[in-house]
VOROVO-569307 format. One line per 3 residues: number of its first residue (from 1); for each residue y, z, x of C-alpha. Coordinates in steps of 0.2 Angstrom, whole numbers, plus 5000, padded with zeros to 4 digits. Example, Ala and Ser with C-alpha at 12.3 -4.5 7.8 and 13.67 -1.06 7.14 Angstrom:
<pts>
1 = 4978/5039/5062 | 4995/5036/5068
</pts>
This chain:
<pts>
1 = 4848/5027/4731 | 4856/5010/4726 | 4872/5006/4735
4 = 4882/5006/4720 | 4877/5024/4716 | 4879/5030/4735
7 = 4891/5045/4736 | 4908/5041/4744 | 4913/5048/4761
10 = 4923/5062/4753 | 4908/5067/4742 | 4896/5066/4757
13 = 4908/5078/4767 | 4908/5090/4753 | 4889/5090/4753
16 = 4889/5093/4772 | 4901/5107/4770 | 4890/5116/4757
19 = 4874/5113/4767 | 4881/5120/4783 | 4886/5136/4774
22 = 4868/5138/4768 | 4861/5134/4785 | 4872/5146/4794
25 = 4866/5160/4782 | 4848/5155/4781 | 4846/5153/4800
28 = 4850/5172/4802 | 4834/5176/4792 | 4821/5165/4801
31 = 4806/5175/4807 | 4800/5163/4821 | 4808/5154/4836
34 = 4823/5166/4834 | 4831/5161/4851 | 4831/5142/4847
37 = 4838/5146/4829 | 4852/5156/4837 | 4856/5141/4848
40 = 4856/5130/4833 | 4867/5142/4823 | 4881/5142/4836
43 = 4881/5123/4836 | 4881/5122/4817 | 4896/5134/4817
46 = 4905/5121/4829 | 4900/5107/4818 | 4907/5116/4803
49 = 4924/5117/4812 | 4923/5099/4816 | 4919/5093/4798
52 = 4933/5104/4792 | 4945/5095/4804 | 4939/5078/4799
55 = 4941/5082/4780 | 4959/5087/4783 | 4963/5071/4792
58 = 4974/5060/4782 | 4964/5044/4785 | 4946/5049/4789
61 = 4940/5038/4774 | 4947/5022/4782 | 4938/5025/4798
64 = 4922/5013/4799 | 4914/5024/4812 | 4913/5038/4800
67 = 4905/5027/4787 | 4889/5027/4798 | 4891/5044/4806
70 = 4894/5056/4791 | 4878/5050/4781 | 4868/5052/4797
73 = 4874/5070/4799 | 4869/5074/4781 | 4852/5067/4784
76 = 4850/5078/4800 | 4856/5093/4791 | 4843/5091/4777
79 = 4829/5089/4790 | 4836/5105/4798 | 4836/5114/4782
82 = 4818/5110/4779 | 4814/5116/4796 | 4823/5132/4793
85 = 4814/5135/4776 | 4797/5133/4785 | 4802/5146/4798
88 = 4806/5158/4785 | 4791/5156/4774 | 4778/5155/4789
91 = 4782/5170/4799 | 4764/5170/4806 | 4766/5153/4813
94 = 4755/5143/4801 | 4765/5127/4802 | 4759/5110/4796
97 = 4755/5100/4812 | 4755/5116/4823 | 4767/5127/4832
100 = 4770/5115/4846 | 4776/5101/4834 | 4787/5113/4825
103 = 4795/5119/4842 | 4797/5101/4847 | 4806/5097/4830
106 = 4818/5111/4831 | 4823/5106/4849 | 4825/5088/4843
109 = 4836/5094/4829 | 4846/5105/4841 | 4849/5090/4852
112 = 4854/5079/4838 | 4867/5092/4832 | 4874/5092/4850
115 = 4876/5073/4850 | 4885/5073/4833 | 4896/5087/4839
118 = 4901/5076/4854 | 4904/5061/4843 | 4915/5070/4831
121 = 4924/5079/4845 | 4928/5062/4853 | 4935/5055/4837
124 = 4946/5070/4834 | 4953/5071/4851 | 4956/5052/4851
127 = 4969/5054/4837 | 4963/5038/4828 | 4960/5048/4812
130 = 4978/5052/4811 | 4983/5033/4809 | 4979/5022/4794
133 = 4967/5008/4798 | 4964/5015/4816 | 4948/5005/4818
136 = 4958/4989/4818 | 4972/4994/4830 | 4981/4979/4838
139 = 4982/4978/4856 | 4999/4982/4864 | 5008/4967/4871
142 = 5005/4965/4890 | 5018/4974/4900 | 5023/4985/4885
145 = 5034/5000/4890 | 5026/5010/4876 | 5013/5020/4886
148 = 5008/5031/4871 | 5003/5015/4861 | 4992/5009/4876
151 = 4984/5026/4878 | 4980/5027/4860 | 4973/5010/4860
154 = 4961/5015/4874 | 4956/5031/4866 | 4951/5021/4850
157 = 4941/5008/4861 | 4931/5021/4869 | 4928/5031/4853
160 = 4921/5015/4846 | 4911/5011/4862 | 4903/5028/4862
163 = 4900/5032/4844 | 4897/5015/4836 | 4881/5004/4835
166 = 4878/4988/4844 | 4891/4978/4835 | 4904/4991/4837
169 = 4900/4992/4856 | 4901/4973/4858 | 4918/4972/4849
172 = 4925/4987/4859 | 4920/4980/4875 | 4927/4963/4871
175 = 4944/4972/4867 | 4943/4982/4883 | 4940/4967/4894
178 = 4954/4957/4886 | 4965/4972/4889 | 4960/4974/4907
181 = 4963/4956/4910 | 4980/4956/4901 | 4988/4972/4908
184 = 4986/4979/4925 | 4992/4996/4919 | 4977/4998/4908
187 = 4965/5000/4922 | 4975/5015/4928 | 4975/5023/4911
190 = 4956/5020/4908 | 4952/5028/4925 | 4964/5042/4921
193 = 4950/5049/4910 | 4934/5050/4921 | 4923/5051/4906
196 = 4928/5033/4901 | 4922/5026/4917 | 4907/5037/4917
199 = 4902/5030/4900 | 4904/5012/4906 | 4893/5016/4921
202 = 4880/5023/4910 | 4880/5007/4901 | 4874/4998/4917
205 = 4857/5006/4916 | 4843/4993/4914 | 4837/5001/4898
208 = 4853/4996/4888 | 4856/4981/4878 | 4858/4966/4889
211 = 4873/4958/4882 | 4882/4976/4882 | 4876/4978/4900
214 = 4884/4962/4905 | 4900/4966/4897 | 4900/4983/4904
217 = 4897/4977/4922 | 4912/4965/4920 | 4923/4979/4915
220 = 4917/4990/4929 | 4920/4975/4942 | 4938/4973/4935
223 = 4941/4992/4937 | 4934/4992/4954 | 4945/4977/4959
226 = 4962/4980/4950 | 4969/4996/4958 | 4965/5009/4971
229 = 4964/5023/4958 | 4952/5014/4946 | 4941/5009/4961
232 = 4941/5027/4967 | 4936/5033/4950 | 4922/5020/4948
235 = 4915/5026/4965 | 4917/5045/4961 | 4909/5043/4944
238 = 4893/5036/4953 | 4895/5018/4950 | 4889/5012/4967
241 = 4870/5016/4964 | 4869/5007/4947 | 4878/4992/4953
244 = 4866/4990/4968 | 4852/4991/4956 | 4859/4977/4946
247 = 4862/4967/4961 | 4844/4969/4966 | 4835/4967/4948
250 = 4848/4960/4936 | 4850/4943/4930 | 4860/4930/4940
253 = 4876/4934/4930 | 4874/4952/4932 | 4871/4950/4951
256 = 4887/4941/4953 | 4897/4954/4944 | 4889/4968/4953
259 = 4891/4960/4970 | 4910/4958/4966 | 4911/4976/4961
262 = 4901/4982/4976 | 4913/4972/4988 | 4928/4980/4980
265 = 4921/4997/4981 | 4916/4995/4999 | 4934/4988/5003
268 = 4938/5007/5005 | 4932/5013/5021 | 4929/5030/5014
271 = 4916/5022/5002 | 4908/5010/5014 | 4896/5024/5021
274 = 4888/5027/5004 | 4879/5010/5004 | 4865/5017/5016
277 = 4863/5032/5005 | 4857/5020/4991 | 4847/5009/5002
280 = 4860/4995/4999 | 4860/4987/5016 | 4844/4977/5012
283 = 4850/4974/4995 | 4865/4965/5001 | 4856/4955/5014
286 = 4844/4949/5001 | 4858/4944/4990 | 4866/4934/5004
289 = 4850/4926/5007 | 4844/4921/4989 | 4859/4924/4977
292 = 4870/4911/4969 | 4885/4905/4979 | 4896/4918/4970
295 = 4884/4932/4973 | 4882/4927/4992 | 4901/4926/4994
298 = 4904/4944/4987 | 4888/4951/4996 | 4894/4944/5012
301 = 4911/4952/5009 | 4902/4969/5006 | 4892/4967/5022
304 = 4909/4964/5031 | 4916/4979/5024 | 4902/4991/5028
307 = 4900/4984/5046 | 4914/4995/5051 | 4903/5010/5050
310 = 4893/5012/5066 | 4877/5019/5058 | 4877/5005/5046
313 = 4879/4992/5060 | 4862/4998/5067 | 4854/4995/5050
316 = 4862/4978/5049 | 4854/4973/5065 | 4837/4980/5060
319 = 4837/4971/5043 | 4841/4954/5051 | 4859/4953/5045
322 = 4864/4941/5059 | 4852/4927/5054 | 4858/4928/5036
325 = 4876/4927/5040 | 4873/4912/5052 | 4865/4903/5038
328 = 4880/4906/5027 | 4891/4900/5041 | 4883/4883/5039
331 = 4878/4882/5021 | 4889/4894/5011 | 4905/4891/5002
334 = 4922/4891/5011 | 4925/4909/5006 | 4907/4914/5011
337 = 4910/4906/5028 | 4926/4915/5030 | 4918/4932/5027
340 = 4903/4928/5037 | 4914/4923/5052 | 4924/4940/5050
343 = 4908/4950/5050 | 4900/4941/5065 | 4917/4945/5074
346 = 4915/4963/5070 | 4897/4964/5075 | 4900/4954/5091
349 = 4914/4965/5096 | 4904/4980/5095 | 4887/4979/5104
352 = 4879/4968/5117 | 4863/4967/5107 | 4872/4958/5093
355 = 4880/4946/5105 | 4863/4942/5112 | 4856/4939/5094
358 = 4870/4928/5089 | 4869/4917/5104 | 4850/4916/5103
361 = 4851/4911/5085 | 4863/4897/5089 | 4878/4906/5082
364 = 4890/4900/5095 | 4886/4882/5091 | 4888/4885/5073
367 = 4905/4893/5076 | 4910/4878/5086 | 4905/4866/5073
370 = 4914/4875/5060 | 4929/4875/5070 | 4930/4856/5070
373 = 4931/4856/5051 | 4947/4859/5040 | 4948/4878/5038
376 = 4960/4889/5029 | 4970/4901/5041 | 4959/4916/5038
379 = 4943/4907/5042 | 4951/4899/5057 | 4956/4916/5064
382 = 4939/4924/5061 | 4930/4910/5069 | 4941/4911/5084
385 = 4940/4930/5085 | 4921/4928/5084 | 4921/4916/5098
388 = 4932/4927/5108 | 4921/4942/5106 | 4906/4931/5112
391 = 4916/4925/5127 | 4912/4941/5137 | 4895/4933/5140
394 = 4894/4921/5155 | 4882/4910/5145 | 4896/4908/5132
397 = 4909/4905/5145 | 4899/4891/5153 | 4896/4883/5136
400 = 4915/4884/5131 | 4921/4878/5148 | 4911/4862/5146
403 = 4916/4858/5128 | 4930/4846/5129 | 4932/4846/5110
406 = 4934/4865/5110 | 4946/4864/5124 | 4957/4851/5116
409 = 4957/4862/5100 | 4963/4877/5110 | 4977/4866/5116
412 = 4982/4861/5099 | 4982/4879/5093 | 4992/4885/5108
415 = 5005/4871/5104 | 5005/4875/5085 | 5020/4886/5082
418 = 5018/4886/5063 | 5003/4898/5064 | 5004/4917/5067
421 = 5006/4922/5085 | 4989/4930/5084 | 4981/4912/5085
424 = 4990/4908/5101 | 4985/4925/5108 | 4967/4922/5105
427 = 4967/4904/5111 | 4976/4909/5127 | 4965/4923/5130
430 = 4949/4912/5129 | 4957/4899/5139 | 4962/4911/5153
433 = 4944/4916/5155 | 4936/4898/5157 | 4931/4889/5173
436 = 4937/4872/5168 | 4933/4855/5177 | 4948/4846/5184
439 = 4945/4832/5172 | 4947/4844/5157 | 4962/4853/5165
442 = 4971/4836/5165 | 4967/4834/5147 | 4975/4851/5143
445 = 4991/4847/5151 | 4999/4845/5134 | 4999/4864/5132
448 = 5008/4869/5148 | 5025/4868/5141 | 5020/4880/5127
451 = 5012/4892/5140 | 5028/4892/5150 | 5037/4897/5134
454 = 5025/4911/5131 | 5027/4918/5148 | 5046/4918/5146
457 = 5048/4924/5128 | 5033/4932/5121 | 5035/4950/5115
460 = 5016/4952/5111 | 5008/4964/5123 | 4998/4956/5136
463 = 5002/4938/5131 | 5014/4934/5145 | 5001/4939/5158
466 = 4987/4930/5149 | 4998/4914/5147 | 5002/4915/5166
469 = 4984/4916/5171 | 4980/4901/5160 | 4994/4891/5168
472 = 4989/4896/5186 | 4972/4888/5182 | 4979/4872/5175
475 = 4991/4870/5189 | 4977/4870/5202 | 4977/4851/5197
478 = 4990/4840/5206 | 4994/4829/5192 | 4997/4844/5181
481 = 5009/4852/5194 | 5019/4835/5195 | 5020/4834/5176
484 = 5026/4852/5174 | 5040/4850/5186 | 5045/4833/5179
487 = 5048/4842/5162 | 5066/4847/5163 | 5064/4861/5150
490 = 5049/4869/5157 | 5056/4868/5175 | 5072/4876/5169
493 = 5063/4890/5160 | 5052/4893/5176 | 5068/4895/5187
496 = 5077/4905/5174 | 5063/4917/5174 | 5066/4920/5192
499 = 5084/4926/5189 | 5085/4945/5192 | 5096/4946/5177
502 = 5083/4939/5165 | 5074/4955/5159 | 5062/4947/5146
505 = 5048/4944/5159 | 5041/4953/5174 | 5046/4944/5190
508 = 5029/4943/5198 | 5024/4931/5184 | 5036/4917/5188
511 = 5034/4920/5207 | 5015/4917/5205 | 5018/4901/5195
514 = 5031/4895/5208 | 5019/4899/5222 | 5005/4889/5214
517 = 5016/4874/5212 | 5022/4875/5230 | 5005/4878/5237
520 = 5000/4861/5231 | 5010/4853/5246 | 5019/4841/5235
523 = 5036/4837/5242 | 5042/4830/5226 | 5038/4847/5217
526 = 5047/4857/5231 | 5062/4846/5230 | 5064/4848/5211
529 = 5062/4867/5212 | 5075/4868/5226 | 5087/4857/5216
532 = 5084/4868/5200 | 5091/4883/5210 | 5074/4892/5214
535 = 5079/4896/5231 | 5094/4906/5226 | 5084/4917/5214
538 = 5070/4919/5226 | 5082/4925/5240 | 5088/4939/5228
541 = 5070/4943/5223 | 5065/4944/5242 | 5079/4957/5244
544 = 5072/4967/5230 | 5055/4966/5238 | 5046/4958/5223
547 = 5029/4954/5229 | 5026/4936/5234 | 5044/4931/5233
550 = 5048/4930/5251 | 5032/4920/5255 | 5037/4907/5242
553 = 5055/4906/5248 | 5049/4903/5266 | 5038/4889/5260
556 = 5052/4881/5251 | 5064/4883/5265 | 5052/4878/5279
559 = 5048/4862/5270 | 5067/4859/5268 | 5070/4862/5286
562 = 5056/4851/5291 | 5063/4837/5281 | 5080/4839/5289
565 = 5073/4838/5307 | 5062/4823/5302 | 5077/4814/5297
568 = 5087/4819/5312 | 5073/4813/5324 | 5072/4796/5315
571 = 5091/4794/5317
</pts>
């Protein structure tokens, strides 16, 4: 038929309505495949109801989706009518092409009727047929308070996405992506209808058009990243499996987006366990090894997320994750380095075999080298924590104790009050474990004042004790003892801590520190302590039976008396 003589949409709907009436009647009188025709008959009755609803919609003729859909339905019904006539005129089963072909054709027709029923039902429920020019609805302004307009726009998008052809799908996806980027609320509304997300995930399958699949994976990655509810919906609708397949077999662009979505999904601990069910551990490790920098960054983030699951940690060890993470620590982007360091910390904190593997592969050296570079706060903390986790090993302690560069950096971190308290905690904890040479102890004298402050004021659990341990180690060097007592502020803090009325610190800590200073035998140090009022407080602590207080007091007083007798003898 020439386009100029093609029937209008209204005329085509009339033809469909008449044809449905005939088919519903004729299907009652078929002589073969009766069960199959009963199924088709029930579907045709539903189709008749849908067509009636469409016909009564005020703006159906303006909807471009129906321009393609309605003629296709008419073609299907004409084919179905032909099948019905053959089944009526050939009760003995003498069909052109044979009985099996006829059976197959009936099943195909039944499936197609189901598809069109779904499409029409989607259009009707969306409400787009009730509005003029629904197919070119304008996107609501970002932050718009009109939730109804936004919901309507989303329904229209997904109607076009599911019913339309390639071009319709592309344009619908473009609009969807713009909406998700412009308005955070849109993701929640999209996820509200699980069928919407399920269809997007369906578009990720490798048999779909490549450009549509690429847009769909971007939409899924945005949904997985933008809110907790939309991320949960992507996972519950089965998004993890298809995303991992794209990460394994997709193009570079698809892998980047898939890795981003997988990282976002596994950020929820309740989802992380599912990686192993899809064989995703090896996929993520391979992505870290051979992907683009962006893919590596997000794959490393996903590995960091799943490393919290004990069973998956075993798989990470077996699949060689440590070696790959150490490679990223050296050659990856700054963000990839941050995530790799975080993961290495998690692994090293858990098991001895991971610590051994990291050390044997040169991981400690890699961490120390990275520590010498300018790092953001997060990376610096993860590197420090990874080194701290490795420091349970004697081999690690030996290396760290002899690294002057590392020790000086610890001193800088201890003195840096602009960083979170966690940095001082980690640094002091490492320092307190080390067996440092006297030369290096002297080079660390700059952090003694900060350690005294931590002993006096820190509210962080365990930091006061750890800082005191580190100070005791540094004060084993004579020059450090002299330097500390010459520092008026530090000396005042030490003596103030001895005061029984000072409740911010356990008294055994300043007693131990004073004892370390006095044990060195320096008369100058003892004199400064006495002049600062240490004897007065130690006398009270002795009466309170604080461990060590009496012994320290005796040393101070005995030395003072010795000096008095010495002067008297000379006189």
